[in-house]
C-alpha positions as CSV (number, residue, x, y, z in Angstrom):
1,M,-23.2,-39.7,-5.2
2,K,-27.2,-40.4,-5.7
3,I,-28.5,-44.1,-4.3
4,L,-31.8,-45.2,-5.6
5,V,-33.3,-47.7,-3.6
6,P,-36.3,-49.5,-5.1
7,V,-38.8,-51.1,-2.2
8,K,-41.8,-53.2,-2.6
9,R,-45.2,-53.3,-0.4
10,V,-45.8,-57.0,0.7
11,I,-47.4,-58.8,3.0
12,D,-45.8,-58.4,6.5
13,Y,-43.5,-61.7,7.2
14,N,-44.9,-62.6,10.2
15,V,-48.4,-62.8,8.7
16,K,-49.2,-66.6,7.2
17,A,-50.3,-65.7,3.8
18,R,-54.0,-67.1,2.8
19,V,-54.9,-68.5,-0.9
20,K,-58.3,-66.8,-1.8
21,A,-61.2,-69.0,-2.2
22,D,-61.5,-69.3,-5.8
23,Q,-57.5,-70.1,-6.1
24,T,-57.0,-66.9,-8.1
25,G,-54.4,-65.6,-5.9
26,V,-53.4,-64.5,-2.5
27,D,-56.1,-63.0,-0.2
28,L,-54.9,-59.6,0.6
29,A,-57.8,-58.2,2.4
30,N,-57.2,-56.9,5.7
31,V,-53.6,-58.2,6.0
32,K,-50.8,-56.1,7.4
33,M,-48.2,-55.0,4.8
34,S,-44.7,-53.9,5.3
35,M,-41.7,-53.1,3.3
36,N,-40.2,-56.5,1.8
37,P,-37.2,-57.1,4.3
38,F,-34.3,-57.3,1.6
39,D,-35.5,-53.7,0.5
40,E,-35.3,-52.5,4.1
41,I,-31.6,-54.0,4.5
42,A,-31.1,-51.9,0.8
43,V,-32.1,-48.5,2.6
44,E,-30.6,-49.2,5.7
45,E,-27.1,-49.6,3.6
46,A,-27.9,-46.7,1.5
47,V,-28.5,-44.5,4.4
48,R,-25.4,-45.6,5.8
49,L,-23.5,-44.6,3.1
50,H,-25.1,-41.2,3.2
51,E,-24.1,-40.9,7.1
52,K,-20.4,-42.0,5.9
53,G,-20.4,-38.9,3.6
54,I,-20.2,-41.5,0.4
55,A,-23.6,-40.7,-0.6
56,T,-25.0,-37.3,-1.4
57,E,-28.8,-38.4,-1.7
58,V,-30.7,-41.4,-0.8
59,V,-33.9,-41.9,-2.8
60,A,-36.5,-44.6,-2.5
61,V,-39.0,-45.4,-5.2
62,S,-42.0,-48.0,-4.8
63,I,-44.1,-49.4,-7.9
64,G,-47.5,-50.6,-6.6
65,V,-50.9,-49.1,-5.2
66,A,-51.1,-46.0,-3.6
67,Q,-50.8,-47.4,0.0
68,A,-47.4,-48.1,-0.9
69,Q,-46.7,-44.6,0.3
70,D,-46.5,-45.9,3.5
71,Q,-43.5,-48.0,2.7
72,I,-42.2,-45.3,1.4
73,R,-42.7,-43.3,4.2
74,T,-40.8,-45.7,6.4
75,A,-38.0,-45.7,4.4
76,L,-38.0,-41.8,4.7
77,A,-38.2,-42.4,8.5
78,M,-35.1,-44.6,8.4
79,G,-32.9,-41.7,6.7
80,A,-33.7,-41.5,2.8
81,D,-34.4,-38.1,1.5
82,R,-37.5,-38.2,-0.9
83,G,-39.7,-40.7,-2.4
84,L,-40.9,-41.3,-5.7
85,L,-44.3,-43.7,-5.9
86,I,-44.9,-45.2,-9.6
87,Q,-48.7,-45.9,-9.0
88,T,-50.3,-48.8,-10.7
89,D,-53.0,-51.3,-9.5
90,Q,-52.0,-54.0,-11.7
91,D,-49.7,-56.7,-10.2
92,L,-47.1,-56.4,-12.5
93,E,-44.4,-59.1,-13.2
94,P,-40.4,-58.8,-12.8
95,L,-39.7,-57.2,-16.4
96,A,-42.2,-54.7,-16.4
97,V,-41.0,-53.2,-13.0
98,A,-37.4,-53.6,-14.4
99,K,-38.4,-51.6,-17.5
100,L,-40.1,-48.6,-15.1
101,L,-36.9,-48.8,-12.5
102,K,-35.0,-48.1,-15.9
103,A,-36.7,-45.1,-16.8
104,V,-36.4,-44.2,-13.3
105,V,-32.9,-44.8,-13.4
106,E,-32.5,-42.7,-16.6
107,A,-34.5,-39.7,-15.1
108,E,-32.7,-39.8,-12.1
109,G,-29.3,-40.8,-12.9
110,P,-28.1,-42.1,-9.6
111,A,-24.5,-43.8,-9.1
112,L,-25.6,-47.0,-7.6
113,V,-29.1,-48.7,-7.4
114,L,-29.0,-50.8,-4.4
115,M,-32.0,-53.3,-3.6
116,G,-33.7,-56.4,-2.2
117,K,-32.3,-59.4,-3.7
118,Q,-35.8,-60.8,-3.6
119,A,-39.6,-59.9,-2.7
120,I,-40.6,-62.3,-0.3
121,D,-43.8,-62.5,-2.1
122,G,-43.1,-63.4,-5.5
123,D,-39.6,-64.9,-4.3
124,N,-38.2,-64.2,-8.0
125,N,-34.8,-63.4,-7.3
126,A,-35.1,-61.4,-11.1
127,V,-36.0,-57.7,-11.1
128,G,-32.2,-56.8,-10.3
129,Q,-30.4,-58.6,-12.7
130,M,-32.9,-57.6,-15.5
131,L,-32.7,-53.8,-14.7
132,A,-28.8,-54.5,-14.8
133,A,-29.4,-56.1,-18.3
134,L,-31.5,-53.5,-19.5
135,L,-29.5,-50.4,-18.2
136,D,-26.0,-52.8,-19.6
137,W,-24.7,-51.8,-16.2
138,P,-22.4,-53.8,-13.8
139,Q,-24.1,-56.0,-11.0
140,A,-23.3,-57.3,-7.9
141,T,-25.7,-60.1,-6.4
142,F,-26.3,-61.2,-2.9
143,A,-24.4,-58.4,-1.3
144,S,-23.4,-59.4,2.3
145,K,-20.4,-56.4,2.3
146,V,-20.7,-53.0,0.1
147,E,-17.7,-50.8,0.2
148,I,-17.3,-47.9,-2.2
149,S,-14.6,-46.8,-3.4
150,G,-14.1,-43.9,-5.7
151,E,-15.9,-45.3,-9.0
152,H,-16.1,-48.8,-8.0
153,A,-17.7,-50.5,-5.3
154,V,-16.2,-54.0,-3.6
155,V,-18.9,-56.3,-3.1
156,T,-18.7,-59.3,-1.1
157,R,-21.0,-62.0,-2.5
158,E,-22.9,-64.9,-0.8
159,V,-22.5,-67.9,-2.8
160,D,-22.8,-71.6,-2.6
161,G,-19.7,-72.1,-2.2
162,G,-18.8,-69.5,0.5
163,L,-18.3,-65.8,0.0
164,Q,-16.7,-64.2,-3.6
165,T,-15.6,-60.5,-3.3
166,I,-16.2,-58.8,-6.6
167,E,-15.3,-55.2,-8.1
168,V,-17.6,-53.4,-10.1
169,S,-17.4,-50.1,-11.6
170,L,-20.1,-47.3,-10.9
171,P,-23.2,-46.7,-12.2
172,A,-23.7,-50.5,-11.0
173,V,-26.9,-52.4,-9.9
174,V,-26.4,-54.4,-6.4
175,T,-28.7,-56.7,-5.0
176,V,-28.3,-57.4,-1.1
177,D,-28.5,-60.6,1.1
178,L,-30.1,-61.1,4.8
179,R,-26.5,-60.7,6.6
180,L,-25.4,-56.8,4.9
181,N,-27.0,-55.5,8.1
182,E,-29.4,-55.2,10.5
183,P,-32.2,-52.4,9.6
184,R,-32.8,-49.8,12.2
185,Y,-36.2,-48.8,13.8
186,A,-37.1,-45.6,13.1
187,S,-37.5,-43.4,16.0
188,L,-40.6,-40.9,16.3
189,P,-39.0,-38.0,15.6
190,N,-38.0,-39.4,12.6
191,I,-41.5,-40.5,11.9
192,M,-42.8,-37.0,11.8
193,K,-39.9,-35.6,9.9
194,A,-40.7,-38.5,7.1
195,K,-44.3,-37.0,6.9
196,K,-42.9,-33.8,5.5
197,K,-40.2,-34.9,3.2
198,P,-41.6,-35.3,-0.6
199,I,-43.0,-38.1,-2.2
200,E,-43.5,-37.5,-6.0
201,I,-46.5,-39.6,-7.6
202,K,-46.5,-40.2,-11.2
203,P,-48.9,-42.7,-12.9
204,A,-47.0,-45.6,-14.4
205,A,-49.1,-45.2,-17.6
206,D,-46.8,-41.8,-17.9
207,Y,-44.0,-43.5,-18.8
208,G,-45.5,-45.1,-22.2
209,L,-44.0,-48.8,-21.9
210,D,-45.4,-52.1,-22.3
211,L,-46.2,-53.6,-19.0
212,A,-48.7,-56.1,-20.4
213,P,-48.2,-59.6,-18.2
214,R,-46.2,-62.6,-20.0
215,L,-47.4,-65.0,-17.6
216,T,-50.9,-66.7,-16.8
217,V,-51.6,-68.0,-13.1
218,V,-53.7,-71.0,-13.6
219,K,-54.2,-71.5,-10.1
220,V,-52.5,-71.2,-6.2
221,V,-52.9,-73.4,-3.9
222,E,-51.6,-73.5,-0.2
223,P,-49.1,-76.4,0.4
224,P,-50.0,-79.7,1.6
225,K,-49.7,-80.1,5.4
226,R,-47.2,-81.6,6.8
227,G,-48.2,-85.4,8.7
228,G,-47.1,-86.8,11.8
229,G,-43.8,-88.4,12.4
230,I,-43.7,-92.3,13.5
231,K,-40.9,-94.3,15.4
232,V,-39.1,-97.1,14.0
233,E,-37.1,-99.8,16.2
234,T,-34.1,-100.5,14.0
235,A,-32.5,-98.9,11.0
236,A,-33.4,-101.4,9.0
237,D,-37.3,-100.7,9.3
238,L,-36.2,-96.8,8.7
239,V,-34.5,-98.0,5.3
240,T,-37.5,-100.4,4.7
241,K,-40.0,-97.2,5.3
242,L,-37.9,-95.0,3.4
243,K,-38.1,-97.1,0.1
244,T,-41.4,-98.3,0.5
245,E,-43.8,-95.6,2.1
246,A,-41.5,-92.6,1.3
247,G,-40.5,-93.5,-1.8
248,V,-36.8,-91.6,-1.0
249,L,-34.5,-94.5,-1.9
């Protein structure tokens, strides 16, 4: 069974994002980039399935700038077998990403697409669902546990009311949540081995898809700074301030 794992290059989660002076977007100059944390969990789960003998090959695919090869190399150091970079300098919307991934799936023929539930930059939580719809495949989102049994996957999902366990037939798209696993640190020997693993690079234009944006960013602004708190003497004073000043009651 082949597993395809999309990985995205994002600002490192430890870095505080800065907005450009002209408010056209987030400033990426001289900023540390890393693999999207949810995608890292998906890579770890795919590698674990490989180690159990369930998966025969793990392919990491990224869509973005040439530097996204760094994130693919990280996936290879974690245990993925090979990588694919669909190179583009365009900031693609979820639908365009899903279209490209559909083309990759049709070319690679995986039995499972294992991916993060969302990226921490756009926070859209849309690509996995769109990809499943375009492929007409079953989908299981927000997975906190994945078990493969023959031609089916049993997935425990995190939902508002608790946990939900469903069974989907393969091939399928599964998006993972934070509590699925804890990703491993790539050891130095594996990092060195990853340098010899193949990464295929294809221009996004080669797929002949309509990747035009459907949305226009009007402006990007930082959230308002949080003000200091105040102390009140009684509960009645608190209720009054919540009504008159905060306007939440």
